[in-house]
TORKOL-4160 file (C-alpha; in steps of 0.2 Angstrom, whole numbers, padded with zeros to 4 digits, m for minus):
427
<pt num="1" X="0038" Y="m0108" Z="m0122"/>
<pt num="2" X="0025" Y="m0102" Z="m0111"/>
<pt num="3" X="0017" Y="m0084" Z="m0109"/>
<pt num="4" X="0030" Y="m0078" Z="m0095"/>
<pt num="5" X="0044" Y="m0083" Z="m0104"/>
<pt num="6" X="0037" Y="m0077" Z="m0121"/>
<pt num="7" X="0032" Y="m0060" Z="m0113"/>
<pt num="8" X="0050" Y="m0058" Z="m0106"/>
<pt num="9" X="0057" Y="m0063" Z="m0122"/>
<pt num="10" X="0048" Y="m0047" Z="m0130"/>
<pt num="11" X="0052" Y="m0038" Z="m0117"/>
<pt num="12" X="0071" Y="m0041" Z="m0120"/>
<pt num="13" X="0067" Y="m0037" Z="m0139"/>
<pt num="14" X="0062" Y="m0020" Z="m0134"/>
<pt num="15" X="0074" Y="m0016" Z="m0124"/>
<pt num="16" X="0087" Y="m0021" Z="m0138"/>
<pt num="17" X="0078" Y="m0007" Z="m0149"/>
<pt num="18" X="0080" Y="0006" Z="m0134"/>
<pt num="19" X="0088" Y="0023" Z="m0137"/>
<pt num="20" X="0091" Y="0038" Z="m0126"/>
<pt num="21" X="0078" Y="0053" Z="m0126"/>
<pt num="22" X="0077" Y="0066" Z="m0142"/>
<pt num="23" X="0083" Y="0078" Z="m0128"/>
<pt num="24" X="0097" Y="0070" Z="m0121"/>
<pt num="25" X="0109" Y="0079" Z="m0131"/>
<pt num="26" X="0101" Y="0094" Z="m0129"/>
<pt num="27" X="0102" Y="0093" Z="m0109"/>
<pt num="28" X="0119" Y="0088" Z="m0111"/>
<pt num="29" X="0126" Y="0103" Z="m0121"/>
<pt num="30" X="0115" Y="0116" Z="m0111"/>
<pt num="31" X="0127" Y="0108" Z="m0095"/>
<pt num="32" X="0141" Y="0109" Z="m0106"/>
<pt num="33" X="0138" Y="0128" Z="m0112"/>
<pt num="34" X="0139" Y="0132" Z="m0091"/>
<pt num="35" X="0157" Y="0126" Z="m0091"/>
<pt num="36" X="0170" Y="0142" Z="m0093"/>
<pt num="37" X="0177" Y="0138" Z="m0109"/>
<pt num="38" X="0198" Y="0133" Z="m0106"/>
<pt num="39" X="0209" Y="0129" Z="m0121"/>
<pt num="40" X="0215" Y="0113" Z="m0111"/>
<pt num="41" X="0215" Y="0096" Z="m0125"/>
<pt num="42" X="0215" Y="0086" Z="m0108"/>
<pt num="43" X="0201" Y="0094" Z="m0099"/>
<pt num="44" X="0191" Y="0092" Z="m0116"/>
<pt num="45" X="0194" Y="0075" Z="m0117"/>
<pt num="46" X="0189" Y="0073" Z="m0098"/>
<pt num="47" X="0172" Y="0081" Z="m0103"/>
<pt num="48" X="0170" Y="0069" Z="m0117"/>
<pt num="49" X="0172" Y="0054" Z="m0108"/>
<pt num="50" X="0158" Y="0060" Z="m0096"/>
<pt num="51" X="0148" Y="0063" Z="m0109"/>
<pt num="52" X="0150" Y="0045" Z="m0114"/>
<pt num="53" X="0149" Y="0038" Z="m0099"/>
<pt num="54" X="0132" Y="0049" Z="m0095"/>
<pt num="55" X="0125" Y="0043" Z="m0110"/>
<pt num="56" X="0129" Y="0024" Z="m0107"/>
<pt num="57" X="0123" Y="0028" Z="m0092"/>
<pt num="58" X="0105" Y="0034" Z="m0096"/>
<pt num="59" X="0105" Y="0019" Z="m0108"/>
<pt num="60" X="0108" Y="0005" Z="m0097"/>
<pt num="61" X="0101" Y="0011" Z="m0082"/>
<pt num="62" X="0083" Y="0005" Z="m0087"/>
<pt num="63" X="0088" Y="m0012" Z="m0088"/>
<pt num="64" X="0094" Y="m0015" Z="m0071"/>
<pt num="65" X="0104" Y="m0031" Z="m0066"/>
<pt num="66" X="0092" Y="m0048" Z="m0064"/>
<pt num="67" X="0107" Y="m0054" Z="m0051"/>
<pt num="68" X="0117" Y="m0049" Z="m0037"/>
<pt num="69" X="0129" Y="m0064" Z="m0031"/>
<pt num="70" X="0142" Y="m0061" Z="m0016"/>
<pt num="71" X="0136" Y="m0057" Z="0004"/>
<pt num="72" X="0117" Y="m0060" Z="0004"/>
<pt num="73" X="0104" Y="m0051" Z="0016"/>
<pt num="74" X="0100" Y="m0062" Z="0030"/>
<pt num="75" X="0088" Y="m0064" Z="0043"/>
<pt num="76" X="0073" Y="m0058" Z="0039"/>
<pt num="77" X="0061" Y="m0072" Z="0034"/>
<pt num="78" X="0051" Y="m0066" Z="0049"/>
<pt num="79" X="0046" Y="m0048" Z="0044"/>
<pt num="80" X="0046" Y="m0053" Z="0025"/>
<pt num="81" X="0035" Y="m0064" Z="0012"/>
<pt num="82" X="0042" Y="m0083" Z="0007"/>
<pt num="83" X="0044" Y="m0073" Z="m0010"/>
<pt num="84" X="0058" Y="m0061" Z="m0004"/>
<pt num="85" X="0064" Y="m0075" Z="0008"/>
<pt num="86" X="0068" Y="m0083" Z="m0006"/>
<pt num="87" X="0076" Y="m0069" Z="m0017"/>
<pt num="88" X="0087" Y="m0066" Z="m0005"/>
<pt num="89" X="0092" Y="m0083" Z="m0002"/>
<pt num="90" X="0097" Y="m0081" Z="m0020"/>
<pt num="91" X="0107" Y="m0069" Z="m0015"/>
<pt num="92" X="0101" Y="m0054" Z="m0024"/>
<pt num="93" X="0100" Y="m0037" Z="m0015"/>
<pt num="94" X="0109" Y="m0024" Z="m0011"/>
<pt num="95" X="0119" Y="m0027" Z="0007"/>
<pt num="96" X="0124" Y="m0012" Z="0016"/>
<pt num="97" X="0130" Y="m0013" Z="0034"/>
<pt num="98" X="0129" Y="0006" Z="0040"/>
<pt num="99" X="0125" Y="0011" Z="0056"/>
<pt num="100" X="0119" Y="0024" Z="0065"/>
<pt num="101" X="0121" Y="0025" Z="0087"/>
<pt num="102" X="0109" Y="0036" Z="0095"/>
<pt num="103" X="0115" Y="0046" Z="0112"/>
<pt num="104" X="0105" Y="0033" Z="0124"/>
<pt num="105" X="0116" Y="0019" Z="0118"/>
<pt num="106" X="0102" Y="0013" Z="0104"/>
<pt num="107" X="0110" Y="0008" Z="0089"/>
<pt num="108" X="0101" Y="0006" Z="0072"/>
<pt num="109" X="0112" Y="m0004" Z="0059"/>
<pt num="110" X="0102" Y="m0002" Z="0040"/>
<pt num="111" X="0105" Y="m0019" Z="0033"/>
<pt num="112" X="0101" Y="m0022" Z="0017"/>
<pt num="113" X="0090" Y="m0016" Z="0002"/>
<pt num="114" X="0079" Y="m0023" Z="m0010"/>
<pt num="115" X="0072" Y="m0016" Z="m0024"/>
<pt num="116" X="0062" Y="m0017" Z="m0042"/>
<pt num="117" X="0048" Y="m0006" Z="m0050"/>
<pt num="118" X="0035" Y="m0012" Z="m0038"/>
<pt num="119" X="0045" Y="m0008" Z="m0023"/>
<pt num="120" X="0059" Y="m0004" Z="m0011"/>
<pt num="121" X="0062" Y="m0014" Z="0006"/>
<pt num="122" X="0073" Y="m0009" Z="0019"/>
<pt num="123" X="0080" Y="m0021" Z="0031"/>
<pt num="124" X="0085" Y="m0012" Z="0049"/>
<pt num="125" X="0090" Y="m0018" Z="0064"/>
<pt num="126" X="0088" Y="m0011" Z="0082"/>
<pt num="127" X="0096" Y="m0016" Z="0097"/>
<pt num="128" X="0106" Y="m0008" Z="0111"/>
<pt num="129" X="0125" Y="m0006" Z="0109"/>
<pt num="130" X="0127" Y="m0017" Z="0124"/>
<pt num="131" X="0119" Y="m0030" Z="0120"/>
<pt num="132" X="0105" Y="m0028" Z="0135"/>
<pt num="133" X="0086" Y="m0031" Z="0135"/>
<pt num="134" X="0076" Y="m0016" Z="0125"/>
<pt num="135" X="0065" Y="m0006" Z="0133"/>
<pt num="136" X="0046" Y="m0006" Z="0131"/>
<pt num="137" X="0043" Y="0009" Z="0121"/>
<pt num="138" X="0055" Y="0002" Z="0109"/>
<pt num="139" X="0047" Y="0004" Z="0094"/>
<pt num="140" X="0046" Y="0025" Z="0099"/>
<pt num="141" X="0063" Y="0026" Z="0097"/>
<pt num="142" X="0062" Y="0024" Z="0079"/>
<pt num="143" X="0049" Y="0031" Z="0067"/>
<pt num="144" X="0055" Y="0029" Z="0050"/>
<pt num="145" X="0048" Y="0046" Z="0041"/>
<pt num="146" X="0055" Y="0045" Z="0021"/>
<pt num="147" X="0069" Y="0043" Z="0009"/>
<pt num="148" X="0077" Y="0056" Z="0001"/>
<pt num="149" X="0093" Y="0055" Z="m0013"/>
<pt num="150" X="0096" Y="0061" Z="m0030"/>
<pt num="151" X="0077" Y="0065" Z="m0037"/>
<pt num="152" X="0070" Y="0057" Z="m0023"/>
<pt num="153" X="0058" Y="0060" Z="m0010"/>
<pt num="154" X="0048" Y="0045" Z="m0006"/>
<pt num="155" X="0037" Y="0043" Z="0010"/>
<pt num="156" X="0039" Y="0026" Z="0020"/>
<pt num="157" X="0023" Y="0019" Z="0015"/>
<pt num="158" X="0023" Y="0004" Z="0028"/>
<pt num="159" X="0034" Y="m0007" Z="0042"/>
<pt num="160" X="0034" Y="m0023" Z="0047"/>
<pt num="161" X="0044" Y="m0027" Z="0061"/>
<pt num="162" X="0047" Y="m0041" Z="0073"/>
<pt num="163" X="0057" Y="m0041" Z="0091"/>
<pt num="164" X="0066" Y="m0057" Z="0099"/>
<pt num="165" X="0063" Y="m0069" Z="0111"/>
<pt num="166" X="0075" Y="m0062" Z="0122"/>
<pt num="167" X="0068" Y="m0045" Z="0118"/>
<pt num="168" X="0085" Y="m0037" Z="0112"/>
<pt num="169" X="0085" Y="m0036" Z="0095"/>
<pt num="170" X="0072" Y="m0029" Z="0082"/>
<pt num="171" X="0070" Y="m0035" Z="0063"/>
<pt num="172" X="0062" Y="m0026" Z="0053"/>
<pt num="173" X="0055" Y="m0022" Z="0035"/>
<pt num="174" X="0053" Y="m0003" Z="0026"/>
<pt num="175" X="0043" Y="m0002" Z="0010"/>
<pt num="176" X="0043" Y="0013" Z="m0001"/>
<pt num="177" X="0046" Y="0018" Z="m0020"/>
<pt num="178" X="0058" Y="0012" Z="m0030"/>
<pt num="179" X="0073" Y="0027" Z="m0027"/>
<pt num="180" X="0079" Y="0036" Z="m0044"/>
<pt num="181" X="0090" Y="0026" Z="m0055"/>
<pt num="182" X="0104" Y="0041" Z="m0055"/>
<pt num="183" X="0105" Y="0042" Z="m0037"/>
<pt num="184" X="0122" Y="0035" Z="m0029"/>
<pt num="185" X="0115" Y="0039" Z="m0008"/>
<pt num="186" X="0098" Y="0037" Z="0001"/>
<pt num="187" X="0096" Y="0044" Z="0016"/>
<pt num="188" X="0083" Y="0038" Z="0029"/>
<pt num="189" X="0074" Y="0052" Z="0040"/>
<pt num="190" X="0067" Y="0045" Z="0054"/>
<pt num="191" X="0059" Y="0052" Z="0072"/>
<pt num="192" X="0063" Y="0048" Z="0089"/>
<pt num="193" X="0051" Y="0051" Z="0105"/>
<pt num="194" X="0060" Y="0055" Z="0119"/>
<pt num="195" X="0057" Y="0051" Z="0136"/>
<pt num="196" X="0052" Y="0068" Z="0142"/>
<pt num="197" X="0039" Y="0068" Z="0126"/>
<pt num="198" X="0049" Y="0079" Z="0114"/>
<pt num="199" X="0053" Y="0073" Z="0095"/>
<pt num="200" X="0070" Y="0072" Z="0088"/>
<pt num="201" X="0071" Y="0070" Z="0072"/>
<pt num="202" X="0088" Y="0060" Z="0064"/>
<pt num="203" X="0096" Y="0056" Z="0049"/>
<pt num="204" X="0107" Y="0040" Z="0043"/>
<pt num="205" X="0114" Y="0036" Z="0025"/>
<pt num="206" X="0118" Y="0025" Z="0014"/>
<pt num="207" X="0125" Y="0020" Z="m0003"/>
<pt num="208" X="0111" Y="0014" Z="m0016"/>
<pt num="209" X="0118" Y="0003" Z="m0033"/>
<pt num="210" X="0103" Y="0005" Z="m0046"/>
<pt num="211" X="0113" Y="m0010" Z="m0053"/>
<pt num="212" X="0110" Y="m0021" Z="m0039"/>
<pt num="213" X="0088" Y="m0019" Z="m0041"/>
<pt num="214" X="0080" Y="m0031" Z="m0050"/>
<pt num="215" X="0072" Y="m0030" Z="m0069"/>
<pt num="216" X="0052" Y="m0028" Z="m0070"/>
<pt num="217" X="0047" Y="m0045" Z="m0077"/>
<pt num="218" X="0036" Y="m0038" Z="m0088"/>
<pt num="219" X="0018" Y="m0027" Z="m0091"/>
<pt num="220" X="0001" Y="m0030" Z="m0097"/>
<pt num="221" X="m0010" Y="m0015" Z="m0102"/>
<pt num="222" X="m0029" Y="m0020" Z="m0093"/>
<pt num="223" X="m0042" Y="m0006" Z="m0099"/>
<pt num="224" X="m0055" Y="m0017" Z="m0095"/>
<pt num="225" X="m0071" Y="m0008" Z="m0083"/>
<pt num="226" X="m0082" Y="m0017" Z="m0072"/>
<pt num="227" X="m0100" Y="m0009" Z="m0066"/>
<pt num="228" X="m0104" Y="m0008" Z="m0051"/>
<pt num="229" X="m0120" Y="0000" Z="m0039"/>
<pt num="230" X="m0113" Y="0015" Z="m0039"/>
<pt num="231" X="m0102" Y="0019" Z="m0054"/>
<pt num="232" X="m0087" Y="0010" Z="m0061"/>
<pt num="233" X="m0073" Y="0000" Z="m0058"/>
<pt num="234" X="m0057" Y="0003" Z="m0072"/>
<pt num="235" X="m0041" Y="m0010" Z="m0071"/>
<pt num="236" X="m0027" Y="m0002" Z="m0084"/>
<pt num="237" X="m0012" Y="m0012" Z="m0081"/>
<pt num="238" X="m0003" Y="m0025" Z="m0073"/>
<pt num="239" X="0017" Y="m0023" Z="m0069"/>
<pt num="240" X="0027" Y="m0039" Z="m0063"/>
<pt num="241" X="0040" Y="m0041" Z="m0055"/>
<pt num="242" X="0052" Y="m0054" Z="m0044"/>
<pt num="243" X="0044" Y="m0048" Z="m0028"/>
<pt num="244" X="0027" Y="m0044" Z="m0033"/>
<pt num="245" X="0013" Y="m0041" Z="m0043"/>
<pt num="246" X="0003" Y="m0023" Z="m0045"/>
<pt num="247" X="m0016" Y="m0022" Z="m0051"/>
<pt num="248" X="m0017" Y="m0003" Z="m0055"/>
<pt num="249" X="m0033" Y="0008" Z="m0060"/>
<pt num="250" X="m0047" Y="0019" Z="m0055"/>
<pt num="251" X="m0063" Y="0021" Z="m0049"/>
<pt num="252" X="m0078" Y="0032" Z="m0052"/>
<pt num="253" X="m0089" Y="0025" Z="m0038"/>
<pt num="254" X="m0099" Y="0036" Z="m0026"/>
<pt num="255" X="m0098" Y="0028" Z="m0012"/>
<pt num="256" X="m0082" Y="0018" Z="m0013"/>
<pt num="257" X="m0077" Y="0023" Z="0005"/>
<pt num="258" X="m0092" Y="0018" Z="0013"/>
<pt num="259" X="m0086" Y="m0001" Z="0018"/>
<pt num="260" X="m0069" Y="m0005" Z="0024"/>
<pt num="261" X="m0056" Y="m0009" Z="0011"/>
<pt num="262" X="m0067" Y="m0012" Z="m0005"/>
<pt num="263" X="m0056" Y="m0022" Z="m0014"/>
<pt num="264" X="m0054" Y="m0036" Z="m0002"/>
<pt num="265" X="m0067" Y="m0045" Z="m0013"/>
<pt num="266" X="m0054" Y="m0041" Z="m0029"/>
<pt num="267" X="m0042" Y="m0056" Z="m0030"/>
<pt num="268" X="m0029" Y="m0059" Z="m0044"/>
<pt num="269" X="m0027" Y="m0079" Z="m0051"/>
<pt num="270" X="m0013" Y="m0089" Z="m0058"/>
<pt num="271" X="m0019" Y="m0105" Z="m0068"/>
<pt num="272" X="m0034" Y="m0104" Z="m0056"/>
<pt num="273" X="m0024" Y="m0101" Z="m0040"/>
<pt num="274" X="m0027" Y="m0085" Z="m0030"/>
<pt num="275" X="m0012" Y="m0075" Z="m0025"/>
<pt num="276" X="m0009" Y="m0069" Z="m0008"/>
<pt num="277" X="m0013" Y="m0050" Z="m0006"/>
<pt num="278" X="0001" Y="m0039" Z="0001"/>
<pt num="279" X="m0008" Y="m0022" Z="0001"/>
<pt num="280" X="m0021" Y="m0012" Z="m0005"/>
<pt num="281" X="m0021" Y="0008" Z="m0007"/>
<pt num="282" X="m0036" Y="0019" Z="m0014"/>
<pt num="283" X="m0030" Y="0039" Z="m0016"/>
<pt num="284" X="m0042" Y="0053" Z="m0023"/>
<pt num="285" X="m0034" Y="0068" Z="m0033"/>
<pt num="286" X="m0038" Y="0080" Z="m0047"/>
<pt num="287" X="m0042" Y="0065" Z="m0058"/>
<pt num="288" X="m0051" Y="0056" Z="m0046"/>
<pt num="289" X="m0050" Y="0042" Z="m0039"/>
<pt num="290" X="m0036" Y="0028" Z="m0041"/>
<pt num="291" X="m0030" Y="0012" Z="m0032"/>
<pt num="292" X="m0015" Y="m0001" Z="m0031"/>
<pt num="293" X="m0018" Y="m0017" Z="m0026"/>
<pt num="294" X="m0001" Y="m0028" Z="m0025"/>
<pt num="295" X="m0002" Y="m0044" Z="m0025"/>
<pt num="296" X="0014" Y="m0059" Z="m0021"/>
<pt num="297" X="0024" Y="m0063" Z="m0037"/>
<pt num="298" X="0017" Y="m0072" Z="m0051"/>
<pt num="299" X="0022" Y="m0090" Z="m0053"/>
<pt num="300" X="0034" Y="m0091" Z="m0068"/>
<pt num="301" X="0027" Y="m0106" Z="m0076"/>
<pt num="302" X="0008" Y="m0097" Z="m0075"/>
<pt num="303" X="m0002" Y="m0097" Z="m0090"/>
<pt num="304" X="m0016" Y="m0090" Z="m0085"/>
<pt num="305" X="m0020" Y="m0074" Z="m0076"/>
<pt num="306" X="m0036" Y="m0066" Z="m0073"/>
<pt num="307" X="m0043" Y="m0053" Z="m0061"/>
<pt num="308" X="m0060" Y="m0059" Z="m0051"/>
<pt num="309" X="m0070" Y="m0047" Z="m0043"/>
<pt num="310" X="m0079" Y="m0058" Z="m0029"/>
<pt num="311" X="m0085" Y="m0045" Z="m0019"/>
<pt num="312" X="m0087" Y="m0024" Z="m0020"/>
<pt num="313" X="m0096" Y="m0011" Z="m0012"/>
<pt num="314" X="m0114" Y="m0011" Z="m0016"/>
<pt num="315" X="m0131" Y="0001" Z="m0012"/>
<pt num="316" X="m0148" Y="m0004" Z="m0011"/>
<pt num="317" X="m0160" Y="0009" Z="m0010"/>
<pt num="318" X="m0175" Y="0007" Z="0006"/>
<pt num="319" X="m0185" Y="0023" Z="0012"/>
<pt num="320" X="m0189" Y="0010" Z="0024"/>
<pt num="321" X="m0199" Y="0015" Z="0040"/>
<pt num="322" X="m0194" Y="0005" Z="0056"/>
<pt num="323" X="m0209" Y="0007" Z="0071"/>
<pt num="324" X="m0198" Y="0007" Z="0087"/>
<pt num="325" X="m0202" Y="m0006" Z="0100"/>
<pt num="326" X="m0205" Y="m0003" Z="0118"/>
<pt num="327" X="m0192" Y="m0018" Z="0122"/>
<pt num="328" X="m0175" Y="m0022" Z="0117"/>
<pt num="329" X="m0168" Y="m0030" Z="0110"/>
<pt num="330" X="m0176" Y="m0030" Z="0093"/>
<pt num="331" X="m0174" Y="m0039" Z="0076"/>
<pt num="332" X="m0179" Y="m0032" Z="0061"/>
<pt num="333" X="m0174" Y="m0035" Z="0039"/>
<pt num="334" X="m0167" Y="m0023" Z="0031"/>
<pt num="335" X="m0168" Y="m0031" Z="0010"/>
<pt num="336" X="m0162" Y="m0045" Z="0018"/>
<pt num="337" X="m0149" Y="m0038" Z="0032"/>
<pt num="338" X="m0151" Y="m0039" Z="0051"/>
<pt num="339" X="m0154" Y="m0024" Z="0060"/>
<pt num="340" X="m0153" Y="m0028" Z="0077"/>
<pt num="341" X="m0161" Y="m0011" Z="0090"/>
<pt num="342" X="m0154" Y="m0016" Z="0107"/>
<pt num="343" X="m0155" Y="0001" Z="0117"/>
<pt num="344" X="m0162" Y="0020" Z="0118"/>
<pt num="345" X="m0156" Y="0030" Z="0128"/>
<pt num="346" X="m0159" Y="0050" Z="0131"/>
<pt num="347" X="m0144" Y="0060" Z="0138"/>
<pt num="348" X="m0143" Y="0078" Z="0142"/>
<pt num="349" X="m0139" Y="0081" Z="0123"/>
<pt num="350" X="m0146" Y="0068" Z="0113"/>
<pt num="351" X="m0155" Y="0051" Z="0109"/>
<pt num="352" X="m0143" Y="0037" Z="0108"/>
<pt num="353" X="m0150" Y="0024" Z="0099"/>
<pt num="354" X="m0137" Y="0009" Z="0098"/>
<pt num="355" X="m0138" Y="m0004" Z="0085"/>
<pt num="356" X="m0131" Y="m0019" Z="0076"/>
<pt num="357" X="m0129" Y="m0025" Z="0060"/>
<pt num="358" X="m0117" Y="m0037" Z="0049"/>
<pt num="359" X="m0099" Y="m0030" Z="0048"/>
<pt num="360" X="m0100" Y="m0023" Z="0031"/>
<pt num="361" X="m0117" Y="m0014" Z="0031"/>
<pt num="362" X="m0117" Y="0004" Z="0033"/>
<pt num="363" X="m0136" Y="0013" Z="0032"/>
<pt num="364" X="m0137" Y="0030" Z="0025"/>
<pt num="365" X="m0151" Y="0047" Z="0025"/>
<pt num="366" X="m0155" Y="0040" Z="0044"/>
<pt num="367" X="m0171" Y="0050" Z="0053"/>
<pt num="368" X="m0180" Y="0048" Z="0068"/>
<pt num="369" X="m0198" Y="0053" Z="0070"/>
<pt num="370" X="m0210" Y="0060" Z="0083"/>
<pt num="371" X="m0217" Y="0077" Z="0082"/>
<pt num="372" X="m0203" Y="0081" Z="0072"/>
<pt num="373" X="m0191" Y="0072" Z="0062"/>
<pt num="374" X="m0175" Y="0072" Z="0068"/>
<pt num="375" X="m0157" Y="0069" Z="0056"/>
<pt num="376" X="m0142" Y="0058" Z="0063"/>
<pt num="377" X="m0130" Y="0069" Z="0071"/>
<pt num="378" X="m0113" Y="0057" Z="0072"/>
<pt num="379" X="m0110" Y="0039" Z="0075"/>
<pt num="380" X="m0100" Y="0035" Z="0091"/>
<pt num="381" X="m0093" Y="0020" Z="0100"/>
<pt num="382" X="m0092" Y="0009" Z="0087"/>
<pt num="383" X="m0086" Y="m0011" Z="0090"/>
<pt num="384" X="m0084" Y="m0028" Z="0082"/>
<pt num="385" X="m0090" Y="m0043" Z="0091"/>
<pt num="386" X="m0089" Y="m0061" Z="0081"/>
<pt num="387" X="m0106" Y="m0071" Z="0085"/>
<pt num="388" X="m0111" Y="m0087" Z="0078"/>
<pt num="389" X="m0119" Y="m0076" Z="0063"/>
<pt num="390" X="m0102" Y="m0069" Z="0059"/>
<pt num="391" X="m0094" Y="m0053" Z="0064"/>
<pt num="392" X="m0106" Y="m0039" Z="0068"/>
<pt num="393" X="m0104" Y="m0021" Z="0070"/>
<pt num="394" X="m0112" Y="m0012" Z="0087"/>
<pt num="395" X="m0111" Y="0006" Z="0088"/>
<pt num="396" X="m0120" Y="0020" Z="0094"/>
<pt num="397" X="m0132" Y="0035" Z="0085"/>
<pt num="398" X="m0134" Y="0051" Z="0092"/>
<pt num="399" X="m0149" Y="0061" Z="0084"/>
<pt num="400" X="m0156" Y="0078" Z="0093"/>
<pt num="401" X="m0168" Y="0075" Z="0106"/>
<pt num="402" X="m0185" Y="0074" Z="0100"/>
<pt num="403" X="m0202" Y="0073" Z="0110"/>
<pt num="404" X="m0216" Y="0055" Z="0108"/>
<pt num="405" X="m0203" Y="0044" Z="0097"/>
<pt num="406" X="m0214" Y="0035" Z="0085"/>
<pt num="407" X="m0201" Y="0025" Z="0070"/>
<pt num="408" X="m0185" Y="0028" Z="0062"/>
<pt num="409" X="m0183" Y="0031" Z="0041"/>
<pt num="410" X="m0168" Y="0022" Z="0033"/>
<pt num="411" X="m0165" Y="0029" Z="0016"/>
<pt num="412" X="m0154" Y="0014" Z="0012"/>
<pt num="413" X="m0138" Y="0003" Z="0014"/>
<pt num="414" X="m0122" Y="0002" Z="0008"/>
<pt num="415" X="m0117" Y="m0016" Z="0010"/>
<pt num="416" X="m0101" Y="m0029" Z="0002"/>
<pt num="417" X="m0112" Y="m0037" Z="m0013"/>
<pt num="418" X="m0106" Y="m0051" Z="m0023"/>
<pt num="419" X="m0103" Y="m0048" Z="m0041"/>
<pt num="420" X="m0092" Y="m0063" Z="m0045"/>
<pt num="421" X="m0083" Y="m0055" Z="m0064"/>
<pt num="422" X="m0068" Y="m0063" Z="m0071"/>
<pt num="423" X="m0058" Y="m0051" Z="m0082"/>
<pt num="424" X="m0044" Y="m0062" Z="m0092"/>
<pt num="425" X="m0027" Y="m0053" Z="m0089"/>
<pt num="426" X="m0017" Y="m0066" Z="m0098"/>
<pt num="427" X="m0023" Y="m0083" Z="m0109"/>
C-alpha cells in the first residue's frame, strides 16, 4: 500500500468514528422550543422525522460523494487545468444549466460547478441571444463579484475566460471558496457596465448539491520553519484534494512585499517532480502575515512529497556611496547587483534620476548628497525590458531639488535570494 492509499484509509477510519458535535442536541432542542406546542401526534412525528434528517445530514455532509456519474460538464478545457479537465471527463461535478438574459440581448449560462475543500470552480458561458458576434467590450457585460447562500458569503477570487474564433461565445471559470455544505441554493452577484458608464448589479440563483462535491484526499500538518534574511517562514499545513494541493502558513518577514511574488521560488515536489503552481496569495491580519500556495493535484502514486524553497526575498545592508558621473549611462556594482545610472534631469519640482537594475532588485534608504542631503520622494515610470542579461527594471527616482550634486547614498538592497532549503512533507 503506497503512502497516499494509507492516508486515505486512515481518513476513512477517522470518518467512521465521527460523531455529531456536543451542542447539536442543544441547538435542535432550542429550535423545537421556538415552535408553539400543539397536541398533534402527527405533527410530533413530522418534527421527529425532521430532527432525524437534520442529524443524519450533519454527520453525512462531512464526507461528500467522491463521484457523480451522469451528465458531464464539457467544453471548458481552454480555461481549466488538465487535472480539472480529467475530473470533468470522469463525470465529476454538478451540471447546472441556469440562464440569465440581459436587456441588451446577452445571455449568461451557469453551466456547472466543481467543488472541493480547496476551491470551487463555477463554469459559465456568455453569448448573444441571436448568436451574433459579441461587442468589443463584452468583458464589461459580466463582472462577477461574490457568491451567497446559507452561511455562505464568498468573494470571487479569480476569473479565467476564453472567446472562440468567431467571437460569438465566451467560456469562463470563476474560482471561489467552497460553499457551506448545508447551502441548497447559491446566488451569484455580478456587475455590468452600461454604454453610458453606469453600473448595473444583477443576480442569478442556481441549485447547489454538496453531495456532488469532491472529497478531500488527505491533510497533513507540516509545522516547520525556514529562516530568511529578515524573518521566518512557517509552513503550517497541506490539504490535498482531487483538484489541487494547498500549502498554507504564516510569514514573519519584515520585507515580504519588497519583491514581486515573493513565493514564486517555493515549489512542491512529488517524487522529485515539481507540480505546477496555480496561484499564490498573501494577506495581513491582526495575527500577522499569512500565505496560501495552490499547486496542481498530487499524483495518486506519490510516495515522497517535499517543499523546496529555492529562493525568497532577501536583504543586504550596504551603506554605499555612489559618485555621480558626468556622462551617462554609467554602471556600478552593489554587492554583486548591477546598477545602471541612465540620466539625471532637473524639472520644475524635482531632480529625476533614471536608473536600471535587475528585475527583483529594490533599493532602500536612498538619498542624494550635495550642499545638503535629500531623501527620495517617490518612484515613477517603472517599466521592464528583456535584455541579454535577463529582465531589467527601469524606473525614475524623484528627489527634492538640491544644488551641487555629488553622490547618491544607498542604505541597502532587497532582492530575490537563493536559499535552496528542503522540507520533507511525506516520505
